[in-house]
C-alpha positions, 0 to 999 in steps of 0.5 A: 289157719284160715282167715275168715271174714264175719258179716260184721266185717262185710258191713263195715267194708260196705260202710267204709265204701259208702262213705268214701263214695259219698265224700268224692261225689260232694261238690267242691268249692270250685263247682259253686264258684264263679270261674276266673274269667278267660280275658287277657288280664286273667290269663297272665295270673300265675300267683294267686297274690296277683289276684290282690292287685285288683281285688283289694278294698279300693282296688279296681274290682274290690271283693265283697265284704261277705267274700272269705278273707283268704289269699287262696283264689284258685282253691275256690276259683276255676282257671281259665273259665273251664 
């Protein structure tokens, strides 16, 4: 018994590949947000919770009001300014 692909199978495969390629080309949050500065204060950061030492309300550099209330900084900000 031979297995043969139909025309509709090829179309489905091509569409699936097109969707995968499209999704991989979408910009990530790291592409659109400022990087973590490569200065001495930021170079020592290892944990994202350490960012909150300065970036909280009343801290040295509080986050803007419109900034998302998250604590996973490295998800959106590249480390080392690269």
